[in-house]
N, C-alpha and C positions, 0 to 999 in steps of 0.2 A: 504494500500500500504506500501511497505518497504521503508526504508531510504537508500539513496545512500551514498557514502563515504563523500560527502559534507554535509550530514545531510538533504538534500532535499528529498521529497517524490519521489519515482521512480515508474513509470508505470510498472505493471506486464508484459505487452506486450514488453516493452523495454528490460526487463530481458530475456524474451523468445527469442527475436531476437538476443541478445548477445550470447545465447546458440547455435542457429542454423545459425548464420550469414555466416559461411564459406561454400565454395562450397561442401565440403565433409562431413559436419556435419550430414545431414539427411541420406545420404547413409550409413554412419558408424552406426548410431543408428538403422536404418532399418535392416541392416544385423546382428547386434547383437540381435535384437528382433527375427528375423527369426531363428537364431541359437538356441535360447532357453536355452543357457548355456554358459559356458566358451569357448572362442575361442582364438586360438593362432594367433599371429600377422600375420604370413604368410598366414594362411587360411583366415583371415579377409581381408588382402590385395587382395587376389585373388577374393573374393566374391564382394568386393566393385568395383573393376575394375581398371581404369587407374590412380589411385591415386599413387603418389610417396611415397616411404618409409618415407621420411622426413615429408611430409604433413600429412600422416596417423598418424605418431608418434606425431606430433604437435596437431592434432585434439584429439587424445586419451588423451594426457596430459591435454589439456584444459577441457575435459569432466571429467577427474579424479579430477582436481582442483574444479570443480563445483559440484562434488558429484554425477555425473550421471553414471560414469564408475568406476569399481574397477579393479585394476591391481594386479595380484598375480604372484610373482616370485618364482620359485622352484629352490632350490639349487641342481641342477643336472648338469652333463656335458654330452652334451652341455646344456647351460642354457635354461630353458623353462619359458616363460612368457605367461600368459593367461589373457584375458580381459573379463569382464562380466558386465552386467548392475546392478546397485544398485537398491534398491526398488524405489528410485526416478526415475531412468532411465526406469525401467519397467513400471512405471506409464504412460509413453509415448506410451505404446502399442496400445491403441485404436486410438489416433489421427494419429500416424505415419503409422500404417498399413492401415488405411483408406486412407491416402494420397498415399501410395504405390499401393493400389488396384486401385485408381483413375488413377495413372500414367500408370499402366499396361493396364487398360481398354482403355485409350485414347492414347497410345503410337504411333500408326500409324498416328492419326490426329495431334498429337504434332509434329511429324517428318515432315509431309506435311506442316504444318504451318511454320516451320523453313525454309524449302526449298522455300516456297512462299515468305517469308519475305526477303530472301537473294538475290532475283532477282532485 
């Protein structure tokens, strides 16, 4: 196990949860994986869904700090910025796409469960 800032051993699952804790973390990684290459901010925003620009930007910055996402700025007018997964981010391919396939397979049942629980 790795050491935390306080010098104590840190559980690997704790570090993973820190990576995916926000509401938009998994959808962002999932859509970057599906894209298979660099994606512009606006295109990623459209593919993720109802995420605000601020929240998407915050999520991407956090992923960049953690070494999961690479941000590339092109000196063009208008400015062009692309995001792609690093090798560490691409290593999430199998588990994230498996979760995505599970979510798609059970989407209708999940929606029914939500409706049943809100009554």
